[in-house]
One Martini backbone bead per residue (centre of mass of N, CA, C, O) as a GRO file, in nm:
protein
  364
    1UNK     BB    1  15.608  14.017   7.515
    2UNK     BB    2  15.602  14.260   7.702
    3UNK     BB    3  15.298  14.312   7.681
    4UNK     BB    4  15.205  14.035   7.788
    5UNK     BB    5  15.353  14.055   8.059
    6UNK     BB    6  15.207  14.307   8.159
    7UNK     BB    7  14.919  14.190   8.158
    8UNK     BB    8  14.972  13.954   8.348
    9UNK     BB    9  15.069  14.125   8.591
   10UNK     BB   10  14.815  14.297   8.616
   11UNK     BB   11  14.617  14.066   8.672
   12UNK     BB   12  14.758  13.958   8.923
   13UNK     BB   13  14.750  14.223   9.082
   14UNK     BB   14  14.444  14.256   9.090
   15UNK     BB   15  14.382  13.992   9.233
   16UNK     BB   16  14.555  14.044   9.483
   17UNK     BB   17  14.408  14.301   9.569
   18UNK     BB   18  14.135  14.167   9.618
   19UNK     BB   19  14.228  13.958   9.826
   20UNK     BB   20  14.379  14.157  10.017
   21UNK     BB   21  14.127  14.346  10.074
   22UNK     BB   22  13.937  14.168  10.242
   23UNK     BB   23  14.088  14.154  10.518
   24UNK     BB   24  14.096  14.461  10.554
   25UNK     BB   25  13.794  14.497  10.585
   26UNK     BB   26  13.756  14.305  10.824
   27UNK     BB   27  13.975  14.431  11.021
   28UNK     BB   28  13.804  14.707  11.052
   29UNK     BB   29  13.623  14.547  11.222
   30UNK     BB   30  13.453  14.441  11.482
   31UNK     BB   31  13.415  14.257  11.761
   32UNK     BB   32  13.143  14.013  11.777
   33UNK     BB   33  12.912  13.884  12.037
   34UNK     BB   34  12.654  13.648  12.016
   35UNK     BB   35  12.326  13.528  12.112
   36UNK     BB   36  12.122  13.234  12.039
   37UNK     BB   37  11.783  13.155  12.094
   38UNK     BB   38  11.616  12.862  12.080
   39UNK     BB   39  11.300  12.674  12.044
   40UNK     BB   40  11.494  12.418  11.994
   41UNK     BB   41  11.616  12.116  11.964
   42UNK     BB   42  11.887  11.943  11.841
   43UNK     BB   43  11.730  11.687  11.731
   44UNK     BB   44  11.602  11.904  11.531
   45UNK     BB   45  11.793  11.954  11.268
   46UNK     BB   46  11.637  12.138  11.064
   47UNK     BB   47  11.533  12.366  11.260
   48UNK     BB   48  11.792  12.413  11.428
   49UNK     BB   49  12.001  12.427  11.185
   50UNK     BB   50  11.942  12.716  11.081
   51UNK     BB   51  12.098  12.861  11.307
   52UNK     BB   52  12.372  12.732  11.237
   53UNK     BB   53  12.397  12.848  10.955
   54UNK     BB   54  12.408  13.141  11.037
   55UNK     BB   55  12.660  13.123  11.214
   56UNK     BB   56  12.861  13.014  11.003
   57UNK     BB   57  12.828  13.236  10.786
   58UNK     BB   58  12.902  13.485  10.949
   59UNK     BB   59  13.185  13.392  11.020
   60UNK     BB   60  13.294  13.345  10.731
   61UNK     BB   61  13.225  13.651  10.623
   62UNK     BB   62  13.415  13.776  10.888
   63UNK     BB   63  13.661  13.607  10.987
   64UNK     BB   64  13.535  13.569  11.294
   65UNK     BB   65  13.425  13.858  11.408
   66UNK     BB   66  13.128  13.735  11.385
   67UNK     BB   67  12.964  13.584  11.658
   68UNK     BB   68  12.719  13.307  11.692
   69UNK     BB   69  12.570  13.152  11.949
   70UNK     BB   70  12.396  12.841  11.983
   71UNK     BB   71  12.085  12.776  12.172
   72UNK     BB   72  11.896  12.567  12.308
   73UNK     BB   73  11.631  12.483  12.454
   74UNK     BB   74  11.707  12.575  12.800
   75UNK     BB   75  11.998  12.699  12.817
   76UNK     BB   76  11.871  12.994  12.875
   77UNK     BB   77  11.575  12.951  12.762
   78UNK     BB   78  11.283  12.876  12.700
   79UNK     BB   79  11.127  12.843  12.399
   80UNK     BB   80  10.872  13.047  12.488
   81UNK     BB   81  11.105  13.293  12.577
   82UNK     BB   82  11.252  13.434  12.337
   83UNK     BB   83  11.123  13.709  12.308
   84UNK     BB   84  11.193  13.815  12.590
   85UNK     BB   85  11.504  13.784  12.561
   86UNK     BB   86  11.530  13.989  12.327
   87UNK     BB   87  11.393  14.236  12.447
   88UNK     BB   88  11.584  14.242  12.727
   89UNK     BB   89  11.890  14.136  12.634
   90UNK     BB   90  11.983  13.847  12.702
   91UNK     BB   91  11.964  13.840  12.391
   92UNK     BB   92  12.010  13.931  12.053
   93UNK     BB   93  11.886  13.642  11.957
   94UNK     BB   94  11.633  13.448  11.777
   95UNK     BB   95  11.478  13.118  11.710
   96UNK     BB   96  11.140  13.096  11.569
   97UNK     BB   97  10.791  13.065  11.623
   98UNK     BB   98  10.581  13.338  11.642
   99UNK     BB   99  10.307  13.190  11.729
  100UNK     BB  100  10.387  13.150  12.032
  101UNK     BB  101  10.284  13.477  12.079
  102UNK     BB  102   9.970  13.494  12.067
  103UNK     BB  103   9.904  13.576  12.370
  104UNK     BB  104  10.015  13.872  12.337
  105UNK     BB  105   9.941  13.871  12.012
  106UNK     BB  106   9.768  13.758  11.735
  107UNK     BB  107   9.958  13.866  11.502
  108UNK     BB  108  10.189  13.658  11.522
  109UNK     BB  109  10.057  13.426  11.359
  110UNK     BB  110  10.103  13.558  11.069
  111UNK     BB  111  10.418  13.495  11.066
  112UNK     BB  112  10.372  13.182  11.031
  113UNK     BB  113  10.057  13.055  11.077
  114UNK     BB  114   9.735  12.992  10.928
  115UNK     BB  115   9.448  12.891  10.844
  116UNK     BB  116   9.449  12.871  10.507
  117UNK     BB  117   9.721  12.963  10.409
  118UNK     BB  118  10.021  12.996  10.307
  119UNK     BB  119  10.260  12.869  10.142
  120UNK     BB  120  10.591  12.866  10.115
  121UNK     BB  121  10.618  13.019   9.844
  122UNK     BB  122  10.407  13.239   9.909
  123UNK     BB  123  10.548  13.352  10.154
  124UNK     BB  124  10.808  13.443  10.022
  125UNK     BB  125  10.665  13.638   9.831
  126UNK     BB  126  10.529  13.814  10.044
  127UNK     BB  127  10.784  13.897  10.201
  128UNK     BB  128  10.977  13.997   9.952
  129UNK     BB  129  10.742  14.118   9.726
  130UNK     BB  130  10.453  14.196   9.893
  131UNK     BB  131  10.530  14.347  10.191
  132UNK     BB  132  10.555  14.170  10.454
  133UNK     BB  133  10.810  14.264  10.592
  134UNK     BB  134  10.735  14.559  10.648
  135UNK     BB  135  10.463  14.511  10.790
  136UNK     BB  136  10.559  14.321  11.020
  137UNK     BB  137  10.793  14.514  11.129
  138UNK     BB  138  10.611  14.736  11.229
  139UNK     BB  139  10.502  14.561  11.457
  140UNK     BB  140  10.762  14.445  11.602
  141UNK     BB  141  10.912  14.721  11.653
  142UNK     BB  142  10.682  14.900  11.773
  143UNK     BB  143  10.590  14.679  12.016
  144UNK     BB  144  10.883  14.488  12.075
  145UNK     BB  145  11.185  14.549  11.970
  146UNK     BB  146  11.191  14.366  11.699
  147UNK     BB  147  11.353  14.189  11.432
  148UNK     BB  148  11.249  14.019  11.136
  149UNK     BB  149  11.397  13.717  10.994
  150UNK     BB  150  11.383  13.502  10.755
  151UNK     BB  151  11.438  13.133  10.876
  152UNK     BB  152  11.219  12.940  10.741
  153UNK     BB  153  11.050  12.622  10.641
  154UNK     BB  154  10.846  12.325  10.646
  155UNK     BB  155  10.599  12.324  10.519
  156UNK     BB  156  10.352  12.133  10.494
  157UNK     BB  157  10.178  11.989  10.738
  158UNK     BB  158  10.059  11.768  10.938
  159UNK     BB  159   9.763  11.669  11.119
  160UNK     BB  160   9.842  11.409  11.285
  161UNK     BB  161   9.785  11.214  11.583
  162UNK     BB  162   9.559  10.928  11.620
  163UNK     BB  163   9.364  10.697  11.814
  164UNK     BB  164   9.134  10.769  11.609
  165UNK     BB  165   8.908  10.801  11.379
  166UNK     BB  166   8.811  11.047  11.118
  167UNK     BB  167   8.484  11.057  10.958
  168UNK     BB  168   8.374  11.322  11.111
  169UNK     BB  169   8.242  11.569  11.307
  170UNK     BB  170   8.166  11.385  11.552
  171UNK     BB  171   8.476  11.304  11.615
  172UNK     BB  172   8.547  11.598  11.746
  173UNK     BB  173   8.382  11.566  11.989
  174UNK     BB  174   8.589  11.595  12.271
  175UNK     BB  175   8.862  11.621  12.148
  176UNK     BB  176   9.191  11.581  12.263
  177UNK     BB  177   9.402  11.838  12.129
  178UNK     BB  178   9.720  11.917  12.032
  179UNK     BB  179   9.647  12.259  12.017
  180UNK     BB  180   9.681  12.606  11.910
  181UNK     BB  181   9.565  12.903  11.880
  182UNK     BB  182   9.394  12.954  11.599
  183UNK     BB  183   9.343  12.651  11.557
  184UNK     BB  184   9.206  12.605  11.832
  185UNK     BB  185   8.972  12.804  11.786
  186UNK     BB  186   8.855  12.666  11.540
  187UNK     BB  187   8.809  12.371  11.661
  188UNK     BB  188   8.630  12.456  11.901
  189UNK     BB  189   8.377  12.511  11.714
  190UNK     BB  190   8.372  12.171  11.665
  191UNK     BB  191   8.448  12.041  11.975
  192UNK     BB  192   8.725  12.078  12.045
  193UNK     BB  193   8.995  12.020  12.291
  194UNK     BB  194   9.238  12.215  12.351
  195UNK     BB  195   9.599  12.151  12.387
  196UNK     BB  196   9.877  12.283  12.567
  197UNK     BB  197  10.197  12.150  12.470
  198UNK     BB  198  10.494  12.051  12.502
  199UNK     BB  199  10.694  11.851  12.325
  200UNK     BB  200  10.787  11.667  12.579
  201UNK     BB  201  10.461  11.590  12.648
  202UNK     BB  202  10.321  11.435  12.415
  203UNK     BB  203  10.389  11.135  12.431
  204UNK     BB  204  10.286  11.075  12.722
  205UNK     BB  205   9.993  11.175  12.672
  206UNK     BB  206   9.925  10.965  12.456
  207UNK     BB  207  10.000  10.706  12.607
  208UNK     BB  208   9.793  10.774  12.861
  209UNK     BB  209   9.529  10.938  12.740
  210UNK     BB  210   9.518  11.256  12.793
  211UNK     BB  211   9.515  11.240  12.483
  212UNK     BB  212   9.394  11.184  12.139
  213UNK     BB  213   9.580  11.412  12.002
  214UNK     BB  214   9.859  11.526  11.775
  215UNK     BB  215  10.059  11.798  11.671
  216UNK     BB  216  10.349  11.899  11.484
  217UNK     BB  217  10.479  11.836  11.178
  218UNK     BB  218  10.676  11.612  11.022
  219UNK     BB  219  10.802  11.308  10.953
  220UNK     BB  220  11.097  11.360  11.042
  221UNK     BB  221  11.013  11.456  11.335
  222UNK     BB  222  10.795  11.253  11.426
  223UNK     BB  223  10.976  11.004  11.424
  224UNK     BB  224  11.178  11.101  11.640
  225UNK     BB  225  10.938  11.124  11.866
  226UNK     BB  226  10.749  10.846  11.840
  227UNK     BB  227  10.430  10.854  11.773
  228UNK     BB  228  10.390  10.567  11.633
  229UNK     BB  229  10.374  10.412  11.923
  230UNK     BB  230  10.080  10.578  12.025
  231UNK     BB  231   9.974  10.630  11.717
  232UNK     BB  232   9.825  10.511  11.401
  233UNK     BB  233   9.697  10.782  11.299
  234UNK     BB  234   9.785  10.972  11.000
  235UNK     BB  235   9.717  11.298  10.922
  236UNK     BB  236   9.591  11.481  10.629
  237UNK     BB  237   9.628  11.795  10.627
  238UNK     BB  238   9.772  12.085  10.775
  239UNK     BB  239   9.549  12.341  10.736
  240UNK     BB  240   9.697  12.536  10.962
  241UNK     BB  241   9.995  12.457  10.801
  242UNK     BB  242  10.098  12.535  10.483
  243UNK     BB  243  10.361  12.755  10.566
  244UNK     BB  244  10.566  12.762  10.813
  245UNK     BB  245  10.744  13.018  10.954
  246UNK     BB  246  11.071  13.124  11.033
  247UNK     BB  247  11.254  13.330  11.278
  248UNK     BB  248  11.464  13.597  11.334
  249UNK     BB  249  11.518  13.766  11.634
  250UNK     BB  250  11.611  14.113  11.676
  251UNK     BB  251  11.739  14.343  11.849
  252UNK     BB  252  11.720  14.670  11.763
  253UNK     BB  253  11.979  14.774  11.901
  254UNK     BB  254  12.168  14.556  11.793
  255UNK     BB  255  12.115  14.610  11.495
  256UNK     BB  256  12.204  14.916  11.497
  257UNK     BB  257  12.512  14.843  11.592
  258UNK     BB  258  12.576  14.744  11.325
  259UNK     BB  259  12.748  14.723  11.071
  260UNK     BB  260  12.647  14.724  10.751
  261UNK     BB  261  12.800  14.465  10.671
  262UNK     BB  262  12.683  14.282  10.898
  263UNK     BB  263  12.389  14.315  10.833
  264UNK     BB  264  12.405  14.195  10.546
  265UNK     BB  265  12.516  13.922  10.638
  266UNK     BB  266  12.284  13.839  10.821
  267UNK     BB  267  12.062  13.845  10.605
  268UNK     BB  268  12.197  13.634  10.418
  269UNK     BB  269  12.211  13.402  10.629
  270UNK     BB  270  11.905  13.376  10.671
  271UNK     BB  271  11.846  13.293  10.380
  272UNK     BB  272  12.005  13.032  10.396
  273UNK     BB  273  11.836  12.911  10.626
  274UNK     BB  274  11.575  12.908  10.465
  275UNK     BB  275  11.669  12.711  10.240
  276UNK     BB  276  11.766  12.477  10.414
  277UNK     BB  277  11.508  12.380  10.557
  278UNK     BB  278  11.330  12.310  10.314
  279UNK     BB  279  11.531  12.115  10.173
  280UNK     BB  280  11.557  11.913  10.403
  281UNK     BB  281  11.266  11.827  10.429
  282UNK     BB  282  11.226  11.738  10.134
  283UNK     BB  283  11.453  11.516  10.148
  284UNK     BB  284  11.331  11.349  10.424
  285UNK     BB  285  11.017  11.291  10.427
  286UNK     BB  286  10.975  11.053  10.233
  287UNK     BB  287  11.134  10.837  10.392
  288UNK     BB  288  10.983  10.866  10.660
  289UNK     BB  289  10.702  10.788  10.553
  290UNK     BB  290  10.775  10.506  10.456
  291UNK     BB  291  10.857  10.396  10.733
  292UNK     BB  292  10.590  10.441  10.879
  293UNK     BB  293  10.416  10.264  10.694
  294UNK     BB  294  10.596  10.007  10.722
  295UNK     BB  295  10.527  10.011  11.052
  296UNK     BB  296  10.182  10.064  11.045
  297UNK     BB  297  10.091  10.322  10.955
  298UNK     BB  298   9.789  10.516  10.904
  299UNK     BB  299   9.700  10.688  10.629
  300UNK     BB  300   9.506  11.000  10.645
  301UNK     BB  301   9.238  11.184  10.527
  302UNK     BB  302   9.062  11.443  10.561
  303UNK     BB  303   8.758  11.517  10.547
  304UNK     BB  304   8.581  11.748  10.378
  305UNK     BB  305   8.386  11.825  10.608
  306UNK     BB  306   8.610  11.918  10.801
  307UNK     BB  307   8.745  12.135  10.620
  308UNK     BB  308   8.493  12.309  10.561
  309UNK     BB  309   8.419  12.371  10.858
  310UNK     BB  310   8.695  12.496  10.927
  311UNK     BB  311   8.687  12.728  10.732
  312UNK     BB  312   8.442  12.867  10.852
  313UNK     BB  313   8.560  12.897  11.139
  314UNK     BB  314   8.804  13.073  11.059
  315UNK     BB  315   8.645  13.322  10.965
  316UNK     BB  316   8.528  13.380  11.244
  317UNK     BB  317   8.795  13.425  11.389
  318UNK     BB  318   8.901  13.658  11.211
  319UNK     BB  319   8.671  13.853  11.276
  320UNK     BB  320   8.724  13.868  11.579
  321UNK     BB  321   9.026  13.957  11.571
  322UNK     BB  322   8.983  14.213  11.393
  323UNK     BB  323   8.795  14.359  11.602
  324UNK     BB  324   9.035  14.363  11.835
  325UNK     BB  325   9.273  14.404  11.601
  326UNK     BB  326   9.433  14.618  11.392
  327UNK     BB  327   9.686  14.455  11.324
  328UNK     BB  328   9.552  14.199  11.232
  329UNK     BB  329   9.378  14.317  11.005
  330UNK     BB  330   9.599  14.443  10.832
  331UNK     BB  331   9.759  14.176  10.776
  332UNK     BB  332   9.534  13.986  10.694
  333UNK     BB  333   9.436  14.142  10.440
  334UNK     BB  334   9.708  14.133  10.293
  335UNK     BB  335   9.768  13.826  10.298
  336UNK     BB  336   9.491  13.729  10.160
  337UNK     BB  337   9.514  13.907   9.912
  338UNK     BB  338   9.768  13.769   9.804
  339UNK     BB  339   9.655  13.476   9.788
  340UNK     BB  340   9.446  13.499   9.560
  341UNK     BB  341   9.650  13.525   9.322
  342UNK     BB  342   9.816  13.274   9.383
  343UNK     BB  343   9.596  13.061   9.341
  344UNK     BB  344   9.531  13.129   9.048
  345UNK     BB  345   9.816  13.057   8.944
  346UNK     BB  346   9.858  12.767   9.056
  347UNK     BB  347   9.614  12.637   8.908
  348UNK     BB  348   9.723  12.664   8.619
  349UNK     BB  349  10.023  12.521   8.673
  350UNK     BB  350  10.138  12.380   8.926
  351UNK     BB  351   9.895  12.191   8.994
  352UNK     BB  352   9.879  12.052   8.719
  353UNK     BB  353  10.157  11.928   8.723
  354UNK     BB  354  10.141  11.775   8.995
  355UNK     BB  355   9.895  11.600   8.924
  356UNK     BB  356  10.020  11.454   8.685
  357UNK     BB  357  10.268  11.333   8.831
  358UNK     BB  358  10.100  11.168   9.034
  359UNK     BB  359   9.976  10.982   8.818
  360UNK     BB  360  10.239  10.871   8.661
  361UNK     BB  361  10.394  10.817   8.966
  362UNK     BB  362  10.231  10.608   9.093
  363UNK     BB  363  10.428  10.428   9.317
  364UNK     BB  364  10.732  10.554   9.235
   0.00000   0.00000   0.00000
């Protein structure tokens, strides 16, 4: 009896010591307050919400000693100025799609998505296991003074909303399409007139006929923005965004100032934000697409001729950009080299399974 009592007391004491030790570890750390500038409005809950997940988790894991306040686009800086704000220390951190900064240096596009690039799972593999994290952060820290932490992915996006049908390449000529960056350069080779518009201007531009088509993201977000009211043809796939990744950009000096424990917690929280975003979109897109179709939207697949011509045009753009930027070429070659093996593997197993399930559950 005495031996059993001793063992029980020892076990309780060990547990108590573990529990009691955690607050002691937290209390030894400094109070830190950061601000995070998002490139997105609060209404886009899945993409904006990833930043909120990071904030909540960091606070929870530090007993509230490390706080990150999350600010929607426009509250501190406009959404497209997040990189500038992190660089100059206006905020310690931002959450954004880094291809927004393509105009500063085309290499940024490879951090989010480029035409005919990696899908979401392949991007995660490239970033975490294939060396993408190290390679891309050599670019971001060396040239811009920010560290990138993967914090989300929308999955393959839709091709966008069109006021008229696209039956072939001739229908692209002169088409005023809200699209920018590498995708805009690619489609310009096919006669499209790319238009760069902020999210808030897309609806009115479509409604007034100032543009003929616009791409945004996926059904969950597109439905919220109401594009179905002003354009009835909804095209897929968005072959220029097969797996667009989102990142938290952290000022390198701010990152270096964190205690090691806080840095590890921030990295883990960003990973949770990464998982949150993809799972939320996967959970909500199916129902949103059903509602859109039920409301009269006509779902259309891009013709093969359009996709094949776009693929050829994309390779020409990549050759041009690689010739002009050593950084772009270095990451481009690594990124697409990784993709080759991924496609070979996915064709064997994942795609075969998905295709079969689509057949047996058609309409289900």
